PDB file of N, CA, C and O in Angstrom:
ATOM      1  N   MET A   1     113.358 118.647 126.756  1.00  0.00           N
ATOM      2  CA  MET A   1     113.111 117.743 125.621  1.00  0.00           C
ATOM      3  C   MET A   1     113.089 116.319 126.178  1.00  0.00           C
ATOM      4  O   MET A   1     114.019 115.877 126.852  1.00  0.00           O
ATOM      5  N   ASP A   2     111.975 115.606 125.867  1.00  0.00           N
ATOM      6  CA  ASP A   2     111.866 114.217 126.283  1.00  0.00           C
ATOM      7  C   ASP A   2     112.129 113.302 125.109  1.00  0.00           C
ATOM      8  O   ASP A   2     111.601 113.497 124.014  1.00  0.00           O
ATOM      9  N   LEU A   3     112.942 112.316 125.351  1.00  0.00           N
ATOM     10  CA  LEU A   3     113.243 111.338 124.332  1.00  0.00           C
ATOM     11  C   LEU A   3     112.765 109.988 124.782  1.00  0.00           C
ATOM     12  O   LEU A   3     112.838 109.653 125.965  1.00  0.00           O
ATOM     13  N   ARG A   4     112.274 109.209 123.842  1.00  0.00           N
ATOM     14  CA  ARG A   4     111.804 107.819 124.170  1.00  0.00           C
ATOM     15  C   ARG A   4     112.397 106.935 123.038  1.00  0.00           C
ATOM     16  O   ARG A   4     112.096 107.106 121.857  1.00  0.00           O
ATOM     17  N   VAL A   5     113.264 105.974 123.477  1.00  0.00           N
ATOM     18  CA  VAL A   5     113.827 105.030 122.513  1.00  0.00           C
ATOM     19  C   VAL A   5     112.699 104.063 122.103  1.00  0.00           C
ATOM     20  O   VAL A   5     112.023 103.448 122.927  1.00  0.00           O
ATOM     21  N   ILE A   6     112.547 103.975 120.780  1.00  0.00           N
ATOM     22  CA  ILE A   6     111.625 103.021 120.245  1.00  0.00           C
ATOM     23  C   ILE A   6     112.253 101.772 119.834  1.00  0.00           C
ATOM     24  O   ILE A   6     111.689 100.701 120.059  1.00  0.00           O
ATOM     25  N   GLU A   7     113.439 101.838 119.220  1.00  0.00           N
ATOM     26  CA  GLU A   7     114.209 100.709 118.762  1.00  0.00           C
ATOM     27  C   GLU A   7     115.724 101.067 118.805  1.00  0.00           C
ATOM     28  O   GLU A   7     116.103 102.149 118.356  1.00  0.00           O
ATOM     29  N   LYS A   8     116.544 100.218 119.313  1.00  0.00           N
ATOM     30  CA  LYS A   8     117.992 100.415 119.353  1.00  0.00           C
ATOM     31  C   LYS A   8     118.744  99.145 118.939  1.00  0.00           C
ATOM     32  O   LYS A   8     118.630  98.089 119.561  1.00  0.00           O
ATOM     33  N   GLU A   9     119.513  99.300 117.864  1.00  0.00           N
ATOM     34  CA  GLU A   9     120.410  98.224 117.426  1.00  0.00           C
ATOM     35  C   GLU A   9     121.746  98.885 117.230  1.00  0.00           C
ATOM     36  O   GLU A   9     121.842 100.108 117.331  1.00  0.00           O
ATOM     37  N   ASP A  10     122.796  98.110 116.950  1.00  0.00           N
ATOM     38  CA  ASP A  10     124.102  98.694 116.726  1.00  0.00           C
ATOM     39  C   ASP A  10     124.152  99.716 115.597  1.00  0.00           C
ATOM     40  O   ASP A  10     124.789 100.763 115.707  1.00  0.00           O
ATOM     41  N   ASN A  11     123.463  99.382 114.514  1.00  0.00           N
ATOM     42  CA  ASN A  11     123.485 100.248 113.298  1.00  0.00           C
ATOM     43  C   ASN A  11     122.129 100.918 113.043  1.00  0.00           C
ATOM     44  O   ASN A  11     121.895 101.375 111.924  1.00  0.00           O
ATOM     45  N   ALA A  12     121.246 100.996 114.008  1.00  0.00           N
ATOM     46  CA  ALA A  12     119.976 101.652 113.760  1.00  0.00           C
ATOM     47  C   ALA A  12     119.418 102.178 115.148  1.00  0.00           C
ATOM     48  O   ALA A  12     119.629 101.589 116.208  1.00  0.00           O
ATOM     49  N   LEU A  13     118.729 103.274 115.040  1.00  0.00           N
ATOM     50  CA  LEU A  13     118.122 103.882 116.226  1.00  0.00           C
ATOM     51  C   LEU A  13     116.903 104.561 115.762  1.00  0.00           C
ATOM     52  O   LEU A  13     116.921 105.265 114.753  1.00  0.00           O
ATOM     53  N   SER A  14     115.769 104.359 116.517  1.00  0.00           N
ATOM     54  CA  SER A  14     114.575 105.093 116.368  1.00  0.00           C
ATOM     55  C   SER A  14     114.203 105.719 117.678  1.00  0.00           C
ATOM     56  O   SER A  14     114.075 105.022 118.684  1.00  0.00           O
ATOM     57  N   ILE A  15     114.022 107.062 117.689  1.00  0.00           N
ATOM     58  CA  ILE A  15     113.615 107.690 118.953  1.00  0.00           C
ATOM     59  C   ILE A  15     112.496 108.682 118.697  1.00  0.00           C
ATOM     60  O   ILE A  15     112.418 109.316 117.645  1.00  0.00           O
ATOM     61  N   GLU A  16     111.616 108.797 119.716  1.00  0.00           N
ATOM     62  CA  GLU A  16     110.554 109.771 119.689  1.00  0.00           C
ATOM     63  C   GLU A  16     111.080 111.016 120.405  1.00  0.00           C
ATOM     64  O   GLU A  16     111.611 110.902 121.510  1.00  0.00           O
ATOM     65  N   ILE A  17     110.949 112.182 119.812  1.00  0.00           N
ATOM     66  CA  ILE A  17     111.418 113.400 120.419  1.00  0.00           C
ATOM     67  C   ILE A  17     110.226 114.312 120.670  1.00  0.00           C
ATOM     68  O   ILE A  17     109.722 114.951 119.746  1.00  0.00           O
ATOM     69  N   ALA A  18     109.769 114.375 121.936  1.00  0.00           N
ATOM     70  CA  ALA A  18     108.545 115.066 122.286  1.00  0.00           C
ATOM     71  C   ALA A  18     108.730 116.575 122.180  1.00  0.00           C
ATOM     72  O   ALA A  18     109.750 117.178 122.515  1.00  0.00           O
ATOM     73  N   GLY A  19     107.587 117.128 121.657  1.00  0.00           N
ATOM     74  CA  GLY A  19     107.524 118.617 121.603  1.00  0.00           C
ATOM     75  C   GLY A  19     108.304 119.337 120.478  1.00  0.00           C
ATOM     76  O   GLY A  19     108.371 120.566 120.447  1.00  0.00           O
ATOM     77  N   GLU A  20     108.850 118.600 119.624  1.00  0.00           N
ATOM     78  CA  GLU A  20     109.611 119.279 118.519  1.00  0.00           C
ATOM     79  C   GLU A  20     108.784 119.265 117.249  1.00  0.00           C
ATOM     80  O   GLU A  20     107.833 118.501 117.085  1.00  0.00           O
ATOM     81  N   ASP A  21     109.217 120.190 116.326  1.00  0.00           N
ATOM     82  CA  ASP A  21     108.474 120.263 115.031  1.00  0.00           C
ATOM     83  C   ASP A  21     109.516 120.186 113.886  1.00  0.00           C
ATOM     84  O   ASP A  21     110.690 119.861 114.057  1.00  0.00           O
ATOM     85  N   HIS A  22     108.958 120.518 112.705  1.00  0.00           N
ATOM     86  CA  HIS A  22     109.741 120.349 111.513  1.00  0.00           C
ATOM     87  C   HIS A  22     111.078 121.188 111.577  1.00  0.00           C
ATOM     88  O   HIS A  22     112.128 120.738 111.117  1.00  0.00           O
ATOM     89  N   THR A  23     110.993 122.359 112.138  1.00  0.00           N
ATOM     90  CA  THR A  23     112.128 123.256 112.199  1.00  0.00           C
ATOM     91  C   THR A  23     113.372 122.572 112.806  1.00  0.00           C
ATOM     92  O   THR A  23     114.443 122.500 112.204  1.00  0.00           O
ATOM     93  N   PHE A  24     113.162 122.095 113.990  1.00  0.00           N
ATOM     94  CA  PHE A  24     114.297 121.374 114.701  1.00  0.00           C
ATOM     95  C   PHE A  24     114.646 120.106 114.037  1.00  0.00           C
ATOM     96  O   PHE A  24     115.821 119.793 113.840  1.00  0.00           O
ATOM     97  N   MET A  25     113.627 119.356 113.681  1.00  0.00           N
ATOM     98  CA  MET A  25     113.887 117.956 113.066  1.00  0.00           C
ATOM     99  C   MET A  25     114.666 118.107 111.812  1.00  0.00           C
ATOM    100  O   MET A  25     115.580 117.310 111.599  1.00  0.00           O
ATOM    101  N   ASN A  26     114.382 119.102 110.910  1.00  0.00           N
ATOM    102  CA  ASN A  26     115.090 119.278 109.730  1.00  0.00           C
ATOM    103  C   ASN A  26     116.545 119.577 109.942  1.00  0.00           C
ATOM    104  O   ASN A  26     117.403 119.052 109.233  1.00  0.00           O
ATOM    105  N   VAL A  27     116.841 120.440 110.938  1.00  0.00           N
ATOM    106  CA  VAL A  27     118.158 120.836 111.256  1.00  0.00           C
ATOM    107  C   VAL A  27     118.959 119.603 111.771  1.00  0.00           C
ATOM    108  O   VAL A  27     120.082 119.347 111.336  1.00  0.00           O
ATOM    109  N   LEU A  28     118.346 118.864 112.696  1.00  0.00           N
ATOM    110  CA  LEU A  28     118.962 117.624 113.232  1.00  0.00           C
ATOM    111  C   LEU A  28     119.209 116.625 112.114  1.00  0.00           C
ATOM    112  O   LEU A  28     120.289 116.039 112.047  1.00  0.00           O
ATOM    113  N   LYS A  29     118.239 116.414 111.235  1.00  0.00           N
ATOM    114  CA  LYS A  29     118.383 115.436 110.190  1.00  0.00           C
ATOM    115  C   LYS A  29     119.524 115.840 109.287  1.00  0.00           C
ATOM    116  O   LYS A  29     120.351 114.997 108.941  1.00  0.00           O
ATOM    117  N   GLY A  30     119.605 117.138 108.880  1.00  0.00           N
ATOM    118  CA  GLY A  30     120.675 117.616 108.062  1.00  0.00           C
ATOM    119  C   GLY A  30     122.025 117.433 108.699  1.00  0.00           C
ATOM    120  O   GLY A  30     122.972 117.052 108.010  1.00  0.00           O
ATOM    121  N   ALA A  31     122.159 117.690 109.990  1.00  0.00           N
ATOM    122  CA  ALA A  31     123.450 117.479 110.656  1.00  0.00           C
ATOM    123  C   ALA A  31     123.801 116.002 110.699  1.00  0.00           C
ATOM    124  O   ALA A  31     124.969 115.641 110.554  1.00  0.00           O
ATOM    125  N   LEU A  32     122.869 115.194 110.883  1.00  0.00           N
ATOM    126  CA  LEU A  32     123.144 113.746 110.917  1.00  0.00           C
ATOM    127  C   LEU A  32     123.634 113.232 109.544  1.00  0.00           C
ATOM    128  O   LEU A  32     124.542 112.404 109.472  1.00  0.00           O
ATOM    129  N   LEU A  33     123.027 113.727 108.480  1.00  0.00           N
ATOM    130  CA  LEU A  33     123.334 113.340 107.135  1.00  0.00           C
ATOM    131  C   LEU A  33     124.803 113.811 106.790  1.00  0.00           C
ATOM    132  O   LEU A  33     125.438 113.206 105.927  1.00  0.00           O
ATOM    133  N   GLU A  34     125.325 114.852 107.440  1.00  0.00           N
ATOM    134  CA  GLU A  34     126.714 115.321 107.258  1.00  0.00           C
ATOM    135  C   GLU A  34     127.661 114.554 108.150  1.00  0.00           C
ATOM    136  O   GLU A  34     128.870 114.751 108.034  1.00  0.00           O
ATOM    137  N   THR A  35     127.189 113.685 109.039  1.00  0.00           N
ATOM    138  CA  THR A  35     128.032 112.973 109.998  1.00  0.00           C
ATOM    139  C   THR A  35     128.580 111.669 109.349  1.00  0.00           C
ATOM    140  O   THR A  35     127.849 110.856 108.783  1.00  0.00           O
ATOM    141  N   GLU A  36     129.922 111.537 109.476  1.00  0.00           N
ATOM    142  CA  GLU A  36     130.618 110.369 108.936  1.00  0.00           C
ATOM    143  C   GLU A  36     130.025 109.054 109.550  1.00  0.00           C
ATOM    144  O   GLU A  36     129.869 108.922 110.763  1.00  0.00           O
ATOM    145  N   GLY A  37     129.721 108.138 108.674  1.00  0.00           N
ATOM    146  CA  GLY A  37     129.257 106.824 109.146  1.00  0.00           C
ATOM    147  C   GLY A  37     127.704 106.764 109.159  1.00  0.00           C
ATOM    148  O   GLY A  37     127.146 105.697 109.417  1.00  0.00           O
ATOM    149  N   VAL A  38     127.031 107.838 108.898  1.00  0.00           N
ATOM    150  CA  VAL A  38     125.558 107.820 108.878  1.00  0.00           C
ATOM    151  C   VAL A  38     125.134 107.508 107.397  1.00  0.00           C
ATOM    152  O   VAL A  38     125.432 108.248 106.460  1.00  0.00           O
ATOM    153  N   ALA A  39     124.443 106.396 107.273  1.00  0.00           N
ATOM    154  CA  ALA A  39     123.925 105.976 105.922  1.00  0.00           C
ATOM    155  C   ALA A  39     122.611 106.630 105.607  1.00  0.00           C
ATOM    156  O   ALA A  39     122.333 106.916 104.442  1.00  0.00           O
ATOM    157  N   ALA A  40     121.758 106.889 106.643  1.00  0.00           N
ATOM    158  CA  ALA A  40     120.468 107.445 106.428  1.00  0.00           C
ATOM    159  C   ALA A  40     119.958 108.054 107.696  1.00  0.00           C
ATOM    160  O   ALA A  40     120.197 107.513 108.776  1.00  0.00           O
ATOM    161  N   ALA A  41     119.257 109.169 107.608  1.00  0.00           N
ATOM    162  CA  ALA A  41     118.624 109.862 108.703  1.00  0.00           C
ATOM    163  C   ALA A  41     117.313 110.404 108.168  1.00  0.00           C
ATOM    164  O   ALA A  41     117.280 111.041 107.115  1.00  0.00           O
ATOM    165  N   THR A  42     116.211 110.147 108.907  1.00  0.00           N
ATOM    166  CA  THR A  42     114.934 110.633 108.520  1.00  0.00           C
ATOM    167  C   THR A  42     114.035 110.795 109.741  1.00  0.00           C
ATOM    168  O   THR A  42     114.363 110.282 110.811  1.00  0.00           O
ATOM    169  N   TYR A  43     112.945 111.474 109.611  1.00  0.00           N
ATOM    170  CA  TYR A  43     111.960 111.543 110.686  1.00  0.00           C
ATOM    171  C   TYR A  43     110.584 111.532 110.087  1.00  0.00           C
ATOM    172  O   TYR A  43     110.372 111.871 108.922  1.00  0.00           O
ATOM    173  N   ASP A  44     109.640 111.124 110.939  1.00  0.00           N
ATOM    174  CA  ASP A  44     108.235 111.058 110.617  1.00  0.00           C
ATOM    175  C   ASP A  44     107.427 111.718 111.657  1.00  0.00           C
ATOM    176  O   ASP A  44     107.637 111.446 112.839  1.00  0.00           O
ATOM    177  N   MET A  45     106.504 112.577 111.306  1.00  0.00           N
ATOM    178  CA  MET A  45     105.606 113.151 112.276  1.00  0.00           C
ATOM    179  C   MET A  45     104.191 113.323 111.747  1.00  0.00           C
ATOM    180  O   MET A  45     103.495 114.282 112.081  1.00  0.00           O
ATOM    181  N   ASN A  46     103.788 112.384 110.925  1.00  0.00           N
ATOM    182  CA  ASN A  46     102.456 112.379 110.377  1.00  0.00           C
ATOM    183  C   ASN A  46     101.578 111.455 111.169  1.00  0.00           C
ATOM    184  O   ASN A  46     101.634 110.239 110.990  1.00  0.00           O
ATOM    185  N   PRO A  47     100.735 112.028 112.076  1.00  0.00           N
ATOM    186  CA  PRO A  47      99.952 111.167 112.974  1.00  0.00           C
ATOM    187  C   PRO A  47      98.992 110.282 112.206  1.00  0.00           C
ATOM    188  O   PRO A  47      98.720 109.162 112.639  1.00  0.00           O
ATOM    189  N   GLU A  48      98.466 110.750 111.072  1.00  0.00           N
ATOM    190  CA  GLU A  48      97.454 109.911 110.367  1.00  0.00           C
ATOM    191  C   GLU A  48      98.091 108.646 109.819  1.00  0.00           C
ATOM    192  O   GLU A  48      97.448 107.597 109.795  1.00  0.00           O
ATOM    193  N   GLN A  49      99.364 108.722 109.370  1.00  0.00           N
ATOM    194  CA  GLN A  49      99.967 107.554 108.837  1.00  0.00           C
ATOM    195  C   GLN A  49     100.779 106.779 109.851  1.00  0.00           C
ATOM    196  O   GLN A  49     101.335 105.735 109.509  1.00  0.00           O
ATOM    197  N   SER A  50     100.871 107.252 111.097  1.00  0.00           N
ATOM    198  CA  SER A  50     101.750 106.676 112.079  1.00  0.00           C
ATOM    199  C   SER A  50     100.926 106.152 113.245  1.00  0.00           C
ATOM    200  O   SER A  50     101.463 106.077 114.350  1.00  0.00           O
ATOM    201  N   GLY A  51      99.715 105.802 113.085  1.00  0.00           N
ATOM    202  CA  GLY A  51      98.959 105.191 114.170  1.00  0.00           C
ATOM    203  C   GLY A  51      98.591 106.172 115.289  1.00  0.00           C
ATOM    204  O   GLY A  51      98.425 105.748 116.433  1.00  0.00           O
ATOM    205  N   GLY A  52      98.462 107.455 114.994  1.00  0.00           N
ATOM    206  CA  GLY A  52      98.111 108.479 116.002  1.00  0.00           C
ATOM    207  C   GLY A  52      99.305 109.121 116.714  1.00  0.00           C
ATOM    208  O   GLY A  52      99.089 109.975 117.575  1.00  0.00           O
ATOM    209  N   GLN A  53     100.553 108.754 116.400  1.00  0.00           N
ATOM    210  CA  GLN A  53     101.701 109.349 116.937  1.00  0.00           C
ATOM    211  C   GLN A  53     101.723 110.886 116.599  1.00  0.00           C
ATOM    212  O   GLN A  53     101.476 111.250 115.450  1.00  0.00           O
ATOM    213  N   THR A  54     102.005 111.747 117.548  1.00  0.00           N
ATOM    214  CA  THR A  54     102.006 113.138 117.267  1.00  0.00           C
ATOM    215  C   THR A  54     103.371 113.745 117.404  1.00  0.00           C
ATOM    216  O   THR A  54     103.577 114.810 116.821  1.00  0.00           O
ATOM    217  N   ASP A  55     104.355 113.171 118.129  1.00  0.00           N
ATOM    218  CA  ASP A  55     105.694 113.637 118.253  1.00  0.00           C
ATOM    219  C   ASP A  55     106.518 112.988 117.146  1.00  0.00           C
ATOM    220  O   ASP A  55     106.244 111.859 116.740  1.00  0.00           O
ATOM    221  N   PRO A  56     107.533 113.713 116.658  1.00  0.00           N
ATOM    222  CA  PRO A  56     108.326 113.162 115.600  1.00  0.00           C
ATOM    223  C   PRO A  56     109.224 111.950 116.048  1.00  0.00           C
ATOM    224  O   PRO A  56     109.732 111.891 117.167  1.00  0.00           O
ATOM    225  N   VAL A  57     109.366 111.051 115.141  1.00  0.00           N
ATOM    226  CA  VAL A  57     110.178 109.875 115.385  1.00  0.00           C
ATOM    227  C   VAL A  57     111.361 109.966 114.402  1.00  0.00           C
ATOM    228  O   VAL A  57     111.199 109.969 113.182  1.00  0.00           O
ATOM    229  N   LEU A  58     112.574 110.042 115.015  1.00  0.00           N
ATOM    230  CA  LEU A  58     113.793 110.140 114.300  1.00  0.00           C
ATOM    231  C   LEU A  58     114.340 108.750 114.099  1.00  0.00           C
ATOM    232  O   LEU A  58     114.374 107.955 115.038  1.00  0.00           O
ATOM    233  N   THR A  59     114.790 108.427 112.831  1.00  0.00           N
ATOM    234  CA  THR A  59     115.360 107.105 112.518  1.00  0.00           C
ATOM    235  C   THR A  59     116.715 107.354 111.964  1.00  0.00           C
ATOM    236  O   THR A  59     116.868 108.160 111.046  1.00  0.00           O
ATOM    237  N   ILE A  60     117.749 106.666 112.509  1.00  0.00           N
ATOM    238  CA  ILE A  60     119.139 106.785 112.006  1.00  0.00           C
ATOM    239  C   ILE A  60     119.591 105.360 111.658  1.00  0.00           C
ATOM    240  O   ILE A  60     119.387 104.414 112.419  1.00  0.00           O
ATOM    241  N   LYS A  61     120.193 105.252 110.517  1.00  0.00           N
ATOM    242  CA  LYS A  61     120.847 104.020 110.062  1.00  0.00           C
ATOM    243  C   LYS A  61     122.304 104.321 109.779  1.00  0.00           C
ATOM    244  O   LYS A  61     122.625 105.272 109.066  1.00  0.00           O
ATOM    245  N   THR A  62     123.216 103.480 110.361  1.00  0.00           N
ATOM    246  CA  THR A  62     124.609 103.801 110.199  1.00  0.00           C
ATOM    247  C   THR A  62     125.317 102.632 109.443  1.00  0.00           C
ATOM    248  O   THR A  62     124.790 101.530 109.291  1.00  0.00           O
ATOM    249  N   GLU A  63     126.561 102.970 108.981  1.00  0.00           N
ATOM    250  CA  GLU A  63     127.356 101.977 108.336  1.00  0.00           C
ATOM    251  C   GLU A  63     127.984 101.075 109.397  1.00  0.00           C
ATOM    252  O   GLU A  63     128.039 101.444 110.570  1.00  0.00           O
ATOM    253  N   ASP A  64     128.457  99.900 108.994  1.00  0.00           N
ATOM    254  CA  ASP A  64     129.165  99.021 109.910  1.00  0.00           C
ATOM    255  C   ASP A  64     130.376  99.782 110.580  1.00  0.00           C
ATOM    256  O   ASP A  64     131.150 100.504 109.951  1.00  0.00           O
ATOM    257  N   GLY A  65     130.440  99.546 111.862  1.00  0.00           N
ATOM    258  CA  GLY A  65     131.456 100.181 112.668  1.00  0.00           C
ATOM    259  C   GLY A  65     131.118 101.506 113.273  1.00  0.00           C
ATOM    260  O   GLY A  65     131.891 102.051 114.060  1.00  0.00           O
ATOM    261  N   THR A  66     129.916 102.062 112.900  1.00  0.00           N
ATOM    262  CA  THR A  66     129.455 103.275 113.516  1.00  0.00           C
ATOM    263  C   THR A  66     128.182 102.992 114.329  1.00  0.00           C
ATOM    264  O   THR A  66     127.134 102.609 113.809  1.00  0.00           O
ATOM    265  N   ASP A  67     128.345 103.201 115.594  1.00  0.00           N
ATOM    266  CA  ASP A  67     127.247 103.025 116.536  1.00  0.00           C
ATOM    267  C   ASP A  67     126.175 104.153 116.297  1.00  0.00           C
ATOM    268  O   ASP A  67     126.531 105.329 116.224  1.00  0.00           O
ATOM    269  N   ALA A  68     124.964 103.809 116.187  1.00  0.00           N
ATOM    270  CA  ALA A  68     123.872 104.821 115.950  1.00  0.00           C
ATOM    271  C   ALA A  68     123.770 105.839 117.004  1.00  0.00           C
ATOM    272  O   ALA A  68     123.569 107.011 116.686  1.00  0.00           O
ATOM    273  N   LEU A  69     123.902 105.462 118.321  1.00  0.00           N
ATOM    274  CA  LEU A  69     123.821 106.362 119.442  1.00  0.00           C
ATOM    275  C   LEU A  69     125.015 107.349 119.361  1.00  0.00           C
ATOM    276  O   LEU A  69     124.841 108.539 119.625  1.00  0.00           O
ATOM    277  N   ASP A  70     126.175 106.881 119.013  1.00  0.00           N
ATOM    278  CA  ASP A  70     127.332 107.795 118.879  1.00  0.00           C
ATOM    279  C   ASP A  70     127.143 108.762 117.762  1.00  0.00           C
ATOM    280  O   ASP A  70     127.495 109.935 117.883  1.00  0.00           O
ATOM    281  N   ALA A  71     126.584 108.288 116.656  1.00  0.00           N
ATOM    282  CA  ALA A  71     126.278 109.144 115.510  1.00  0.00           C
ATOM    283  C   ALA A  71     125.281 110.228 115.960  1.00  0.00           C
ATOM    284  O   ALA A  71     125.452 111.392 115.597  1.00  0.00           O
ATOM    285  N   LEU A  72     124.283 109.890 116.712  1.00  0.00           N
ATOM    286  CA  LEU A  72     123.320 110.867 117.247  1.00  0.00           C
ATOM    287  C   LEU A  72     124.026 111.938 118.038  1.00  0.00           C
ATOM    288  O   LEU A  72     123.753 113.125 117.856  1.00  0.00           O
ATOM    289  N   GLU A  73     124.938 111.539 118.920  1.00  0.00           N
ATOM    290  CA  GLU A  73     125.677 112.458 119.713  1.00  0.00           C
ATOM    291  C   GLU A  73     126.510 113.458 118.853  1.00  0.00           C
ATOM    292  O   GLU A  73     126.532 114.666 119.089  1.00  0.00           O
ATOM    293  N   THR A  74     127.188 112.866 117.846  1.00  0.00           N
ATOM    294  CA  THR A  74     127.956 113.673 116.948  1.00  0.00           C
ATOM    295  C   THR A  74     127.132 114.671 116.190  1.00  0.00           C
ATOM    296  O   THR A  74     127.495 115.833 116.012  1.00  0.00           O
ATOM    297  N   GLY A  75     125.962 114.143 115.734  1.00  0.00           N
ATOM    298  CA  GLY A  75     125.041 115.072 114.981  1.00  0.00           C
ATOM    299  C   GLY A  75     124.474 116.234 115.845  1.00  0.00           C
ATOM    300  O   GLY A  75     124.352 117.366 115.378  1.00  0.00           O
ATOM    301  N   THR A  76     124.143 115.928 117.078  1.00  0.00           N
ATOM    302  CA  THR A  76     123.666 116.991 117.956  1.00  0.00           C
ATOM    303  C   THR A  76     124.759 118.003 118.307  1.00  0.00           C
ATOM    304  O   THR A  76     124.496 119.197 118.449  1.00  0.00           O
ATOM    305  N   ASP A  77     126.019 117.490 118.447  1.00  0.00           N
ATOM    306  CA  ASP A  77     127.131 118.399 118.639  1.00  0.00           C
ATOM    307  C   ASP A  77     127.307 119.330 117.431  1.00  0.00           C
ATOM    308  O   ASP A  77     127.682 120.490 117.602  1.00  0.00           O
ATOM    309  N   ARG A  78     127.046 118.845 116.231  1.00  0.00           N
ATOM    310  CA  ARG A  78     127.137 119.640 115.028  1.00  0.00           C
ATOM    311  C   ARG A  78     126.022 120.751 115.040  1.00  0.00           C
ATOM    312  O   ARG A  78     126.250 121.894 114.643  1.00  0.00           O
ATOM    313  N   VAL A  79     124.871 120.365 115.494  1.00  0.00           N
ATOM    314  CA  VAL A  79     123.816 121.326 115.595  1.00  0.00           C
ATOM    315  C   VAL A  79     124.169 122.470 116.568  1.00  0.00           C
ATOM    316  O   VAL A  79     123.914 123.643 116.292  1.00  0.00           O
ATOM    317  N   ILE A  80     124.757 122.094 117.697  1.00  0.00           N
ATOM    318  CA  ILE A  80     125.188 123.136 118.620  1.00  0.00           C
ATOM    319  C   ILE A  80     126.244 124.043 118.111  1.00  0.00           C
ATOM    320  O   ILE A  80     126.214 125.252 118.339  1.00  0.00           O
ATOM    321  N   GLU A  81     127.251 123.419 117.367  1.00  0.00           N
ATOM    322  CA  GLU A  81     128.271 124.214 116.729  1.00  0.00           C
ATOM    323  C   GLU A  81     127.696 125.260 115.693  1.00  0.00           C
ATOM    324  O   GLU A  81     128.133 126.409 115.640  1.00  0.00           O
ATOM    325  N   LYS A  82     126.707 124.798 114.890  1.00  0.00           N
ATOM    326  CA  LYS A  82     126.079 125.649 113.920  1.00  0.00           C
ATOM    327  C   LYS A  82     125.273 126.799 114.595  1.00  0.00           C
ATOM    328  O   LYS A  82     125.253 127.937 114.125  1.00  0.00           O
ATOM    329  N   ALA A  83     124.619 126.439 115.708  1.00  0.00           N
ATOM    330  CA  ALA A  83     123.859 127.485 116.395  1.00  0.00           C
ATOM    331  C   ALA A  83     124.803 128.520 117.036  1.00  0.00           C
ATOM    332  O   ALA A  83     124.554 129.725 117.008  1.00  0.00           O
ATOM    333  N   ASP A  84     125.884 127.999 117.610  1.00  0.00           N
ATOM    334  CA  ASP A  84     126.911 128.952 118.177  1.00  0.00           C
ATOM    335  C   ASP A  84     127.521 129.889 117.107  1.00  0.00           C
ATOM    336  O   ASP A  84     127.698 131.085 117.335  1.00  0.00           O
ATOM    337  N   ALA A  85     127.828 129.313 115.957  1.00  0.00           N
ATOM    338  CA  ALA A  85     128.378 130.094 114.848  1.00  0.00           C
ATOM    339  C   ALA A  85     127.371 131.191 114.410  1.00  0.00           C
ATOM    340  O   ALA A  85     127.749 132.335 114.159  1.00  0.00           O
ATOM    341  N   LEU A  86     126.097 130.808 114.327  1.00  0.00           N
ATOM    342  CA  LEU A  86     125.067 131.776 113.922  1.00  0.00           C
ATOM    343  C   LEU A  86     124.993 132.841 114.977  1.00  0.00           C
ATOM    344  O   LEU A  86     124.882 134.008 114.600  1.00  0.00           O
ATOM    345  N   THR A  87     125.044 132.560 116.272  1.00  0.00           N
ATOM    346  CA  THR A  87     124.977 133.494 117.304  1.00  0.00           C
ATOM    347  C   THR A  87     126.177 134.483 117.249  1.00  0.00           C
ATOM    348  O   THR A  87     126.008 135.696 117.370  1.00  0.00           O
ATOM    349  N   GLU A  88     127.345 133.934 117.069  1.00  0.00           N
ATOM    350  CA  GLU A  88     128.567 134.772 116.950  1.00  0.00           C
ATOM    351  C   GLU A  88     128.451 135.719 115.745  1.00  0.00           C
ATOM    352  O   GLU A  88     128.739 136.910 115.862  1.00  0.00           O
ATOM    353  N   ALA A  89     128.039 135.199 114.617  1.00  0.00           N
ATOM    354  CA  ALA A  89     127.876 136.058 113.434  1.00  0.00           C
ATOM    355  C   ALA A  89     126.871 137.184 113.651  1.00  0.00           C
ATOM    356  O   ALA A  89     127.100 138.329 113.260  1.00  0.00           O
ATOM    357  N   TYR A  90     125.795 136.847 114.259  1.00  0.00           N
ATOM    358  CA  TYR A  90     124.761 137.851 114.520  1.00  0.00           C
ATOM    359  C   TYR A  90     125.274 138.897 115.471  1.00  0.00           C
ATOM    360  O   TYR A  90     125.067 140.089 115.244  1.00  0.00           O
ATOM    361  N   GLU A  91     125.955 138.473 116.560  1.00  0.00           N
ATOM    362  CA  GLU A  91     126.466 139.457 117.559  1.00  0.00           C
ATOM    363  C   GLU A  91     127.567 140.336 116.983  1.00  0.00           C
ATOM    364  O   GLU A  91     127.667 141.506 117.351  1.00  0.00           O
ATOM    365  N   SER A  92     128.403 139.797 116.082  1.00  0.00           N
ATOM    366  CA  SER A  92     129.443 140.609 115.498  1.00  0.00           C
ATOM    367  C   SER A  92     128.882 141.615 114.449  1.00  0.00           C
ATOM    368  O   SER A  92     129.489 142.653 114.182  1.00  0.00           O
ATOM    369  N   ALA A  93     127.676 141.263 113.852  1.00  0.00           N
ATOM    370  CA  ALA A  93     127.096 142.163 112.890  1.00  0.00           C
ATOM    371  C   ALA A  93     126.268 143.265 113.474  1.00  0.00           C
ATOM    372  O   ALA A  93     125.927 144.244 112.810  1.00  0.00           O
ATOM    373  N   ALA A  94     125.938 143.077 114.788  1.00  0.00           N
ATOM    374  CA  ALA A  94     125.117 144.060 115.434  1.00  0.00           C
ATOM    375  C   ALA A  94     125.818 145.196 115.957  1.00  0.00           C
ATOM    376  O   ALA A  94     125.198 146.093 116.529  1.00  0.00           O
TER     377      ALA A  94
END
């Protein structure tokens, strides 16, 4: 997975995530919205409205005192935890 930082501020982060689609982006966005200190999380992958961009751009806005990059790390950890829980549930059901 290739990431390219588009904009980084203390309380905001925009990154392009190469090669991903709605499936992953919706999971990541959902995990971020469950993360304490995250005020907003969204993504855009509409090339017609984004000047030809084809990879999704994730935007995170955080509350004061929460670093956007730290929030991204916490959100991605949450995605990993959910995937591990799903794997465990599947294996115990099989």
